[in-house]
DSSP file (Angstrom, degrees, kcal/mol; ACC not computed):
  #  RESIDUE AA STRUCTURE BP1 BP2  ACC     N-H-->O    O-->H-N    N-H-->O    O-->H-N    TCO  KAPPA ALPHA  PHI   PSI    X-CA   Y-CA   Z-CA
    1    1 A M     >        0   0    0      0, 0.0     4,-2.0     0, 0.0     5,-0.2   0.000 360.0 360.0 360.0 -43.4  -73.7  156.5   33.2
    2    2 A K  H  >  +     0   0    0      1,-0.2     4,-2.7     2,-0.2     5,-0.2   0.903 360.0  53.6 -61.5 -39.6  -73.1  157.7   29.7
    3    3 A F  H  > S+     0   0    0      1,-0.2     4,-2.9     2,-0.2    -1,-0.2   0.914 107.0  50.6 -61.0 -43.2  -69.5  156.7   30.0
    4    4 A Q  H  > S+     0   0    0      2,-0.2     4,-2.4     1,-0.2    -1,-0.2   0.897 111.9  47.3 -63.0 -41.1  -70.4  153.2   31.1
    5    5 A K  H  X S+     0   0    0     -4,-2.0     4,-2.4     2,-0.2    -2,-0.2   0.918 114.4  46.5 -66.5 -43.5  -72.7  152.8   28.1
    6    6 A R  H  X S+     0   0    0     -4,-2.7     4,-2.6     2,-0.2    -2,-0.2   0.910 113.4  49.1 -64.7 -41.4  -70.1  154.2   25.7
    7    7 A F  H  X S+     0   0    0     -4,-2.9     4,-2.6    -5,-0.2    -2,-0.2   0.912 111.2  49.4 -64.6 -42.3  -67.4  152.0   27.2
    8    8 A A  H  X S+     0   0    0     -4,-2.4     4,-2.2     2,-0.2    -2,-0.2   0.901 111.9  48.9 -62.8 -41.3  -69.6  148.9   26.9
    9    9 A A  H  X S+     0   0    0     -4,-2.4     4,-2.5     2,-0.2    -2,-0.2   0.910 110.5  51.2 -64.3 -42.0  -70.4  149.7   23.3
   10   10 A F  H  X S+     0   0    0     -4,-2.6     4,-2.7     1,-0.2    -2,-0.2   0.925 110.4  48.6 -60.2 -45.8  -66.7  150.2   22.6
   11   11 A L  H  X S+     0   0    0     -4,-2.6     4,-2.6     1,-0.2    -1,-0.2   0.886 110.8  51.1 -63.1 -38.8  -65.9  146.8   24.1
   12   12 A L  H  X S+     0   0    0     -4,-2.2     4,-2.5     2,-0.2    -2,-0.2   0.934 111.9  46.1 -63.3 -46.6  -68.6  145.2   22.1
   13   13 A I  H  X S+     0   0    0     -4,-2.5     4,-2.6     2,-0.2    -2,-0.2   0.914 113.6  49.6 -63.2 -42.9  -67.3  146.7   18.9
   14   14 A L  H  X S+     0   0    0     -4,-2.7     4,-2.4     2,-0.2    -2,-0.2   0.914 111.0  49.3 -62.3 -43.7  -63.8  145.7   19.7
   15   15 A T  H  X S+     0   0    0     -4,-2.6     4,-2.1     2,-0.2    -2,-0.2   0.916 112.3  47.8 -62.6 -43.9  -64.8  142.2   20.6
   16   16 A L  H  X S+     0   0    0     -4,-2.5     4,-2.2     2,-0.2    -2,-0.2   0.905 111.1  51.2 -64.1 -41.3  -66.7  141.8   17.3
   17   17 A A  H  X S+     0   0    0     -4,-2.6     4,-2.1     1,-0.2    -2,-0.2   0.918 110.8  47.9 -62.9 -43.4  -63.8  143.2   15.3
   18   18 A L  H  X S+     0   0    0     -4,-2.4     4,-2.4     1,-0.2    -1,-0.2   0.873 109.7  53.9 -65.4 -36.2  -61.4  140.8   16.9
   19   19 A G  H  X S+     0   0    0     -4,-2.1     4,-2.4     2,-0.2    -2,-0.2   0.898 107.5  50.1 -63.4 -40.7  -63.8  138.0   16.2
   20   20 A V  H  X S+     0   0    0     -4,-2.2     4,-0.9     2,-0.2    -2,-0.2   0.912 111.7  48.2 -64.5 -42.3  -63.9  138.9   12.5
   21   21 A I  H  < S+     0   0    0     -4,-2.1     3,-0.4     1,-0.2     7,-0.3   0.909 111.6  50.7 -64.0 -41.4  -60.1  139.0   12.3
   22   22 A T  H  < S+     0   0    0     -4,-2.4    -2,-0.2     1,-0.2    -1,-0.2   0.907 116.9  38.2 -65.2 -42.7  -59.9  135.6   14.1
   23   23 A I  H  < S+     0   0    0     -4,-2.4    -1,-0.2     1,-0.2    -2,-0.2   0.485 111.9  62.5 -89.9  -0.7  -62.4  133.9   11.8
   24   24 A S    >X  +     0   0    0     -4,-0.9     3,-1.3    -3,-0.4     4,-0.7  -0.700  58.0 171.0-121.4  78.9  -61.1  135.7    8.7
   25   25 A P  H 3>  +     0   0    0      0, 0.0     4,-2.5     0, 0.0     5,-0.2   0.675  66.0  80.0 -65.6 -15.7  -57.5  134.6    8.3
   26   26 A Q  H 3> S+     0   0    0      1,-0.2     4,-1.0     2,-0.2    -5,-0.1   0.890  92.1  50.3 -58.4 -38.6  -57.3  136.2    4.9
   27   27 A S  H <4 S+     0   0    0     -3,-1.3     4,-0.4     1,-0.2     3,-0.3   0.889 112.0  47.4 -66.9 -36.7  -56.8  139.6    6.5
   28   28 A A  H >< S+     0   0    0     -4,-0.7     3,-1.3    -7,-0.3    -2,-0.2   0.843 103.7  62.2 -70.9 -32.1  -54.0  138.2    8.7
   29   29 A L  H >< S+     0   0    0     -4,-2.5     3,-1.5     1,-0.3     4,-0.3   0.791  90.3  68.1 -64.3 -26.7  -52.4  136.5    5.6
   30   30 A A  T 3< S+     0   0    0     -4,-1.0     3,-0.4    -3,-0.3    -1,-0.3   0.815 103.8  44.5 -61.5 -28.4  -51.9  140.0    4.2
   31   31 A D  T X  S+     0   0    0     -3,-1.3     3,-2.0    -4,-0.4     4,-0.4   0.395  84.0 102.2 -92.8   2.2  -49.3  140.6    7.0
   32   32 A A  T <  S+     0   0    0     -3,-1.5     3,-0.2     1,-0.3    -1,-0.2   0.780  88.5  37.2 -62.6 -28.3  -47.7  137.1    6.6
   33   33 A T  T 3  S+     0   0    0     -3,-0.4    -1,-0.3    -4,-0.3    -2,-0.1   0.244  86.0 106.1-105.0  13.4  -44.7  138.5    4.7
   34   34 A A  S <  S+     0   0    0     -3,-2.0    -1,-0.2     1,-0.3    -2,-0.1   0.857  95.1  15.8 -62.5 -36.6  -44.5  141.7    6.7
   35   35 A N    >>  +     0   0    0     -4,-0.4     4,-1.7    -3,-0.2     3,-0.6  -0.640  64.1 172.0-140.5  80.3  -41.4  140.6    8.6
   36   36 A P  H 3> S+     0   0    0      0, 0.0     4,-2.4     0, 0.0     5,-0.2   0.805  79.7  61.7 -62.1 -28.2  -39.6  137.6    7.1
   37   37 A A  H 3> S+     0   0    0      1,-0.2     4,-2.0     2,-0.2     5,-0.1   0.908 104.6  48.2 -63.4 -40.6  -36.7  137.9    9.6
   38   38 A T  H <> S+     0   0    0     -3,-0.6     4,-2.7     2,-0.2    -1,-0.2   0.909 110.4  51.1 -65.7 -41.6  -39.1  137.4   12.5
   39   39 A A  H  X S+     0   0    0     -4,-1.7     4,-2.5     1,-0.2    -2,-0.2   0.897 109.4  51.0 -62.1 -40.3  -40.6  134.3   10.7
   40   40 A A  H  X S+     0   0    0     -4,-2.4     4,-2.7     2,-0.2    -1,-0.2   0.887 110.8  49.0 -64.0 -38.7  -37.1  132.9   10.2
   41   41 A E  H  X S+     0   0    0     -4,-2.0     4,-2.6     2,-0.2     5,-0.2   0.920 110.3  50.0 -66.0 -43.9  -36.3  133.4   13.8
   42   42 A V  H  X S+     0   0    0     -4,-2.7     4,-2.6     1,-0.2     5,-0.4   0.922 113.5  46.8 -60.4 -43.9  -39.6  131.7   14.9
   43   43 A F  H  X>S+     0   0    0     -4,-2.5     4,-2.7     1,-0.2     5,-2.4   0.935 112.0  50.5 -62.5 -46.8  -38.7  128.8   12.6
   44   44 A S  H  <5S+     0   0    0     -4,-2.7    -2,-0.2     3,-0.2    -1,-0.2   0.901 117.3  38.9 -58.9 -43.8  -35.2  128.6   13.9
   45   45 A V  H  <5S+     0   0    0     -4,-2.6    -1,-0.2    -5,-0.1    -2,-0.2   0.882 131.5  22.8 -75.9 -39.3  -36.2  128.6   17.5
   46   46 A N  H  <5S+     0   0    0     -4,-2.6    -3,-0.2    -5,-0.2    -2,-0.2   0.704 132.3  23.2-105.4 -23.0  -39.3  126.3   17.2
   47   47 A C  T >X5S+     0   0    0     -4,-2.7     4,-2.6    -5,-0.4     3,-1.5   0.729  97.4  77.2-119.2 -31.7  -39.0  124.2   14.1
   48   48 A A  H 3><S+     0   0    0     -5,-2.4     4,-0.7     1,-0.3    -4,-0.1   0.725  80.7  74.9 -63.8 -22.0  -35.4  123.8   13.0
   49   49 A G  H 34 S+     0   0    0      1,-0.2    -1,-0.3    -5,-0.2     3,-0.1   0.877 119.3  14.6 -56.8 -37.4  -34.7  121.2   15.6
   50   50 A C  H <4 S+     0   0    0     -3,-1.5     7,-2.1     1,-0.1     8,-0.3   0.669 135.4  44.5-104.9 -25.8  -36.7  118.7   13.6
   51   51 A H  H ><  +     0   0    0     -4,-2.6     3,-2.1     5,-0.2    -2,-0.2  -0.185  69.1 167.2-119.1  40.4  -36.9  120.5   10.3
   52   52 A S  G >< S-     0   0    0     -4,-0.7     3,-2.1     1,-0.3    -3,-0.0  -0.341  79.5  -3.6 -57.6 130.6  -33.5  121.8    9.6
   53   53 A N  G 3  S-     0   0    0      1,-0.3    -1,-0.3     2,-0.1     3,-0.1   0.778 133.2 -59.9  53.2  30.5  -33.2  123.0    6.0
   54   54 A G  G <  S+     0   0    0     -3,-2.1    10,-3.5     1,-0.2    11,-0.3   0.518 110.1 120.8  81.5   4.9  -36.7  121.7    5.4
   55   55 A G    <   -     0   0    0     -3,-2.1     2,-0.3     8,-0.2    -1,-0.2   0.035  58.3-129.9 -82.9-163.4  -35.9  118.2    6.3
   56   56 A N        -     0   0    0      7,-0.1    -5,-0.2    -5,-0.1     6,-0.1  -0.828  10.0-166.6-153.6 111.7  -37.4  116.0    9.0
   57   57 A I  S    S+     0   0    0     -7,-2.1     3,-0.2    -2,-0.3    -6,-0.1   0.657  91.2  44.0 -76.1 -13.6  -35.1  114.1   11.4
   58   58 A I  S    S+     0   0    0     -8,-0.3     2,-0.4     1,-0.3    -1,-0.2   0.881 129.6  14.0 -95.5 -49.1  -38.0  111.9   12.7
   59   59 A R    >   -     0   0    0      3,-0.2     3,-1.5     1,-0.1    -1,-0.3  -0.890  66.5-160.4-132.7 101.7  -39.8  110.9    9.5
   60   60 A R  T 3  S+     0   0    0     -2,-0.4     3,-0.4     1,-0.3    -1,-0.1   0.838  89.6  53.3 -52.3 -41.8  -37.8  111.7    6.3
   61   61 A G  T 3  S+     0   0    0      1,-0.3     2,-0.9     2,-0.0    -1,-0.3   0.743  97.7  66.6 -69.4 -22.8  -40.8  111.6    4.0
   62   62 A K  S <  S+     0   0    0     -3,-1.5    -1,-0.3    -6,-0.1    -3,-0.2  -0.392  78.1 135.2 -95.7  56.1  -42.8  114.1    6.0
   63   63 A N        -     0   0    0     -2,-0.9    -8,-0.2    -3,-0.4    -7,-0.1  -0.246  67.6-108.7 -94.7-174.3  -40.4  117.0    5.3
   64   64 A L  S    S+     0   0    0    -10,-3.5     2,-0.2    -9,-0.1    -9,-0.2   0.026  72.1 125.6-107.1  25.3  -41.0  120.6    4.3
   65   65 A K  S  > S-     0   0    0    -11,-0.3     4,-2.6     1,-0.1     3,-0.2  -0.518  74.2-110.5 -80.6 154.9  -39.9  120.3    0.7
   66   66 A Q  H  > S+     0   0    0     48,-0.5     4,-2.4     1,-0.2     5,-0.2   0.868 115.3  53.9 -57.0 -41.9  -42.3  121.4   -2.0
   67   67 A K  H  > S+     0   0    0      1,-0.2     4,-2.3     2,-0.2    -1,-0.2   0.920 112.7  43.0 -60.5 -45.1  -43.0  117.9   -3.3
   68   68 A A  H  > S+     0   0    0     -3,-0.2     4,-2.4     2,-0.2     6,-0.2   0.892 110.9  55.3 -69.5 -39.6  -43.9  116.5    0.2
   69   69 A L  H  <>S+     0   0    0     -4,-2.6     5,-3.7     1,-0.2     6,-0.4   0.922 112.6  43.2 -59.8 -42.5  -46.0  119.6    1.0
   70   70 A K  H ><5S+     0   0    0     -4,-2.4     3,-1.5     3,-0.2    -2,-0.2   0.926 111.6  54.2 -67.1 -44.1  -48.0  119.0   -2.1
   71   71 A K  H 3<5S+     0   0    0     -4,-2.3    -2,-0.2     1,-0.3    -1,-0.2   0.889 115.7  38.3 -57.2 -42.1  -48.3  115.3   -1.6
   72   72 A Y  T 3<5S-     0   0    0     -4,-2.4    -1,-0.3    -5,-0.1    -2,-0.2   0.239 114.6-113.8 -96.5  13.3  -49.7  115.8    1.9
   73   73 A K  T < 5S+     0   0    0     -3,-1.5    -3,-0.2     1,-0.1    -4,-0.1   0.862  80.8 125.7  57.5  40.0  -51.8  118.8    1.0
   74   74 A M      < +     0   0    0     -5,-3.7    -4,-0.2    -6,-0.2    -1,-0.1  -0.099  30.9 112.4-111.9  30.6  -49.8  121.1    3.1
   75   75 A D        +     0   0    0     -6,-0.4     2,-0.3    -5,-0.2    -1,-0.1  -0.090  62.1  71.8-100.8  34.8  -49.1  123.5    0.3
   76   76 A S  S  > S-     0   0    0      1,-0.1     4,-2.3    -3,-0.1     5,-0.3  -0.987  81.6-123.3-142.4 153.1  -51.1  126.4    1.6
   77   77 A I  H  > S+     0   0    0     -2,-0.3     4,-3.0     1,-0.2     5,-0.2   0.911 112.6  54.3 -59.9 -42.0  -50.6  128.8    4.5
   78   78 A A  H  > S+     0   0    0      1,-0.2     4,-2.1     2,-0.2    -1,-0.2   0.914 110.3  44.7 -60.7 -44.6  -54.0  127.8    6.0
   79   79 A N  H  > S+     0   0    0      2,-0.2     4,-2.0     1,-0.2    -1,-0.2   0.907 116.0  45.8 -69.7 -41.1  -53.1  124.1    6.0
   80   80 A I  H  X S+     0   0    0     -4,-2.3     4,-2.9     2,-0.2     5,-0.2   0.936 112.5  51.5 -65.2 -44.6  -49.6  124.6    7.4
   81   81 A A  H  X S+     0   0    0     -4,-3.0     4,-2.7    -5,-0.3    -2,-0.2   0.885 108.3  52.1 -59.9 -39.0  -51.0  127.0   10.0
   82   82 A N  H  X S+     0   0    0     -4,-2.1     4,-2.7    -5,-0.2     5,-0.4   0.919 111.7  46.3 -62.6 -43.9  -53.6  124.4   11.1
   83   83 A L  H  X S+     0   0    0     -4,-2.0     4,-2.8     2,-0.2    -2,-0.2   0.920 114.3  47.0 -65.4 -44.3  -50.9  121.8   11.5
   84   84 A V  H  < S+     0   0    0     -4,-2.9    10,-2.4     2,-0.2    11,-0.2   0.914 116.1  46.3 -63.5 -42.2  -48.7  124.1   13.5
   85   85 A T  H  < S+     0   0    0     -4,-2.7    10,-1.3    -5,-0.2    -2,-0.2   0.943 129.3  20.3 -65.0 -49.5  -51.6  125.2   15.6
   86   86 A N  H  < S-     0   0    0     -4,-2.7     7,-0.3    -5,-0.2    -3,-0.2   0.638  93.5-146.5-101.5 -17.0  -53.0  121.8   16.4
   87   87 A G     <  -     0   0    0     -4,-2.8     2,-0.3    -5,-0.4     6,-0.1   0.015   7.2-135.1  69.4 172.9  -50.2  119.4   15.8
   88   88 A K  B >   -A   91   0A   0      3,-1.8     3,-2.5    -4,-0.1     2,-0.1  -0.858  54.6 -34.2-168.1 132.8  -50.8  115.9   14.4
   89   89 A N  T 3  S-     0   0    0      1,-0.3    -1,-0.0    -2,-0.3     0, 0.0  -0.326 134.0  -5.7  52.4-118.5  -49.4  112.5   15.4
   90   90 A I  T 3  S+     0   0    0     -2,-0.1    -1,-0.3    -3,-0.1    -3,-0.0   0.670 115.1  96.2 -80.9 -16.7  -45.8  113.1   16.6
   91   91 A M  B <  S-A   88   0A   0     -3,-2.5    -3,-1.8     1,-0.1     2,-0.0  -0.631  74.8-135.1 -75.6 121.5  -45.9  116.8   15.6
   92   92 A P        -     0   0    0      0, 0.0    -5,-0.3     0, 0.0     2,-0.3  -0.308  16.9-104.6 -76.3 161.7  -46.7  118.9   18.7
   93   93 A S        -     0   0    0     -7,-0.3    -8,-0.2    -6,-0.1    -7,-0.2  -0.630  24.7-169.5 -80.3 140.9  -49.2  121.7   18.9
   94   94 A Y    >>  +     0   0    0    -10,-2.4     4,-2.8    -2,-0.3     3,-1.0   0.250  57.0 106.4-113.9  10.5  -47.8  125.2   19.0
   95   95 A K  T 34 S+     0   0    0    -10,-1.3    -1,-0.1     1,-0.3   -10,-0.1   0.781  84.3  46.7 -64.1 -24.9  -50.9  127.1   19.9
   96   96 A A  T 34 S+     0   0    0    -11,-0.2    -1,-0.3    -3,-0.1    -2,-0.1   0.634 119.1  40.4 -87.7 -14.3  -49.8  127.6   23.5
   97   97 A R  T <4 S+     0   0    0     -3,-1.0     2,-0.3     1,-0.1    -2,-0.2   0.750 113.9  45.1-103.5 -30.5  -46.3  128.7   22.4
   98   98 A L  S  < S-     0   0    0     -4,-2.8    -1,-0.1   -13,-0.1     2,-0.1  -0.866  77.4-119.5-119.9 149.3  -46.8  130.9   19.4
   99   99 A S     >  -     0   0    0     -2,-0.3     4,-2.2     1,-0.1     5,-0.2  -0.368  35.3-106.8 -75.4 164.4  -49.3  133.7   18.6
  100  100 A E  H  > S+     0   0    0      1,-0.2     4,-2.4     2,-0.2     5,-0.2   0.908 122.6  51.1 -58.0 -41.7  -51.7  133.4   15.7
  101  101 A Q  H  > S+     0   0    0      1,-0.2     4,-2.9     2,-0.2    -1,-0.2   0.896 108.1  51.2 -65.8 -39.7  -49.6  135.9   13.7
  102  102 A Q  H  > S+     0   0    0      2,-0.2     4,-2.8     1,-0.2     5,-0.2   0.893 110.1  50.4 -63.0 -38.4  -46.4  134.0   14.4
  103  103 A I  H  X S+     0   0    0     -4,-2.2     4,-2.0     2,-0.2    -2,-0.2   0.922 112.6  45.6 -65.9 -43.7  -48.0  130.8   13.2
  104  104 A I  H  X S+     0   0    0     -4,-2.4     4,-2.4     2,-0.2    -2,-0.2   0.926 114.1  49.7 -64.1 -44.0  -49.2  132.5   10.0
  105  105 A D  H  X S+     0   0    0     -4,-2.9     4,-2.2     1,-0.2    -2,-0.2   0.925 112.4  45.7 -61.0 -46.1  -45.8  134.1    9.5
  106  106 A V  H  X S+     0   0    0     -4,-2.8     4,-2.3     2,-0.2    -1,-0.2   0.840 111.0  54.2 -70.1 -30.6  -43.9  130.8   10.0
  107  107 A S  H  X S+     0   0    0     -4,-2.0     4,-2.0    -5,-0.2    -1,-0.2   0.921 110.1  46.2 -66.0 -44.0  -46.3  129.1    7.7
  108  108 A A  H  X S+     0   0    0     -4,-2.4     4,-2.5     1,-0.2    -2,-0.2   0.881 111.2  53.7 -64.0 -38.0  -45.7  131.6    4.9
  109  109 A Y  H  X S+     0   0    0     -4,-2.2     4,-2.7     2,-0.2     5,-0.2   0.919 106.4  51.6 -62.2 -44.9  -42.0  131.3    5.6
  110  110 A V  H  X S+     0   0    0     -4,-2.3     4,-2.4     1,-0.2    -2,-0.2   0.925 111.4  47.7 -59.3 -45.5  -42.1  127.5    5.2
  111  111 A L  H  X S+     0   0    0     -4,-2.0     4,-2.1     1,-0.2    -1,-0.2   0.925 112.5  48.1 -62.6 -44.1  -43.9  127.9    1.8
  112  112 A S  H  X S+     0   0    0     -4,-2.5     4,-1.2     1,-0.2    -2,-0.2   0.895 113.2  47.7 -65.8 -38.3  -41.5  130.5    0.6
  113  113 A Q  H  <>S+     0   0    0     -4,-2.7     5,-3.7     1,-0.2     6,-0.3   0.892 109.8  52.9 -69.0 -38.1  -38.5  128.4    1.6
  114  114 A A  H ><5S+     0   0    0     -4,-2.4     3,-1.5    -5,-0.2   -48,-0.5   0.893 105.6  54.9 -62.5 -39.2  -40.0  125.3   -0.1
  115  115 A E  H 3<5S+     0   0    0     -4,-2.1    -1,-0.2     1,-0.3    -2,-0.2   0.824 112.3  42.8 -64.0 -30.2  -40.4  127.3   -3.3
  116  116 A S  T ><5S-     0   0    0     -4,-1.2     3,-1.0    -3,-0.2    -1,-0.3   0.190 118.0-112.4 -99.9  16.2  -36.7  128.1   -3.3
  117  117 A D  T < 5 -     0   0    0     -3,-1.5    -3,-0.2     1,-0.2    -2,-0.1   0.798  65.2 -68.2  57.0  33.2  -35.8  124.6   -2.2
  118  118 A W  T 3 <       0   0    0     -5,-3.7    -1,-0.2    -6,-0.2    -4,-0.1   0.840 360.0 360.0  58.8  38.6  -34.6  125.8    1.2
  119  119 A K    <         0   0    0     -3,-1.0    -2,-0.1    -6,-0.3    -1,-0.1   0.387 360.0 360.0-110.6 360.0  -31.6  127.7   -0.2
């Protein structure tokens, strides 16, 4: 009986901790640059088909260059992550394909590449 109560308490604490992490993306953002190679791979596999070198083969103006990101208010990890997660118009949602951490990582990667003009 004691074990069941302790286990239930453990699960409750774990669930609450995961909830805090989920609704507090700032803690996840700290890990966004932890593995840039993985973010580059995620981008290459999932995004480069339409956004090679930060461009956009479907709508030229909606590219991933710094000027366009600022113009469309996509110049933050949170805003890019929201777009990647939920999609918009012709851009598909990736929430079923990528983990939250992968989305944050690839969002940080897009910003860093935009700052260096995708070179």
